[in-house]
C-alpha positions as CSV (number, residue, x, y, z in Angstrom):
1,X,-22.1,-14.8,15.4
2,X,-20.6,-17.9,17.4
3,X,-17.5,-17.2,19.3
4,X,-15.6,-20.3,17.7
5,X,-16.9,-19.1,14.3
6,X,-14.0,-17.5,12.3
7,X,-13.9,-15.1,9.1
8,X,-11.5,-16.7,6.5
9,X,-9.6,-14.6,4.4
10,X,-7.0,-15.4,1.8
11,X,-3.9,-13.9,0.7
12,X,-2.9,-13.6,-2.9
13,X,0.8,-13.6,-1.9
14,X,2.2,-17.1,-1.0
15,X,5.2,-15.2,0.5
16,X,3.1,-13.2,2.9
17,X,3.3,-14.6,6.4
18,X,0.6,-12.2,8.0
19,X,-2.1,-13.9,9.5
20,X,-4.2,-11.2,11.7
21,X,-5.6,-13.9,13.6
22,X,-4.5,-13.0,17.3
23,X,-5.1,-9.1,18.1
24,X,-3.5,-9.6,21.5
25,X,-0.1,-10.6,19.5
26,X,-0.9,-7.7,17.1
27,X,2.4,-6.6,15.5
28,X,4.3,-3.3,15.7
29,X,3.6,-2.2,12.2
30,X,-0.4,-3.3,12.6
31,X,-0.6,-1.7,15.8
32,X,0.9,1.6,14.4
33,X,-1.1,1.5,11.1
34,X,-4.6,0.9,13.0
35,X,-3.8,3.5,15.4
36,X,-3.2,5.9,12.4
37,X,-6.3,4.8,10.6
38,X,-8.3,5.5,13.5
39,X,-6.6,8.9,14.4
40,X,-7.0,9.8,10.6
41,X,-10.8,8.7,10.8
42,X,-11.2,10.7,14.2
43,X,-9.7,13.9,12.9
44,X,-11.6,13.7,9.3
45,X,-8.2,13.4,7.5
46,X,-7.2,11.1,4.6
47,X,-5.0,8.2,5.8
48,X,-2.5,7.4,3.1
49,X,0.7,5.4,3.2
50,X,2.7,8.6,2.7
51,X,1.1,10.2,5.8
52,X,1.8,6.7,7.9
53,X,5.5,6.8,6.9
54,X,5.9,10.6,7.9
55,X,4.2,10.1,11.0
56,X,6.4,6.9,11.8
57,X,9.5,9.2,10.8
58,X,10.7,6.8,7.6
59,X,11.5,7.4,4.3
60,X,8.9,6.0,2.0
61,X,10.4,4.1,-0.9
62,X,8.9,2.0,-3.7
63,X,8.1,-1.5,-2.5
64,X,8.5,-0.6,1.4
65,X,6.3,-3.0,3.2
66,X,4.1,-3.9,0.0
67,X,3.6,-7.1,1.7
68,X,2.1,-5.7,4.9
69,X,-0.2,-3.3,3.0
70,X,-1.5,-5.9,0.5
71,X,-2.3,-8.5,3.3
72,X,-4.1,-6.0,5.7
73,X,-6.1,-4.9,2.7
74,X,-6.9,-8.5,1.6
75,X,-8.0,-9.3,5.2
76,X,-10.4,-6.5,4.8
77,X,-9.0,-4.9,8.1
78,X,-8.6,-1.6,6.0
79,X,-10.1,-0.7,2.5
80,X,-7.6,0.8,-0.1
81,X,-9.3,3.4,-2.5
82,X,-7.3,5.1,-5.2
83,X,-7.6,8.9,-5.3
84,X,-6.1,11.5,-7.5
85,X,-4.4,14.1,-5.0
86,X,-3.5,16.6,-7.8
87,X,-0.1,15.5,-8.5
88,X,-0.4,11.5,-8.3
89,X,-2.7,8.7,-7.5
90,X,-2.6,7.5,-3.9
91,X,-4.4,5.1,-1.9
92,X,-6.6,6.4,0.7
93,X,-6.9,3.6,3.6
94,X,-10.3,3.5,5.8
95,X,-11.4,0.8,8.2
96,X,-12.4,-2.2,6.4
97,X,-15.4,-4.5,7.1
98,X,-13.3,-6.9,9.1
99,X,-11.8,-4.3,11.3
100,X,-13.7,-5.3,14.6
101,X,-13.7,-8.9,13.5
102,X,-10.0,-8.7,13.9
103,X,-10.1,-6.6,17.0
104,X,-12.4,-9.4,18.5
105,X,-10.1,-12.3,17.3
106,X,-12.6,-13.5,14.8
107,X,-10.3,-13.5,11.8
108,X,-8.4,-16.5,10.3
109,X,-6.3,-16.7,7.6
110,X,-7.4,-19.4,5.2
């Protein structure tokens, strides 16, 4: 890929301000969530929003950071797969196809 070529991604939410275009200026939540995904992958664990909030010491309530999770998934930095955990359906997050493209600065919101 040419260094000047960017992979465009589109957000389904016009209110979202997430761009994921400059990994050197990665926001706090993006950095923490990507670190959580990387750690879960390394330890063979399932990365969930509930687990992430527990690690962050935050209470998970309906709608918390929904724009962030939707945007990072739409940018394909992470992939969300719904899975039944025995009690309810929850999203399992893994590295998406644009994970490295983002870290290399090759993503642009279109």
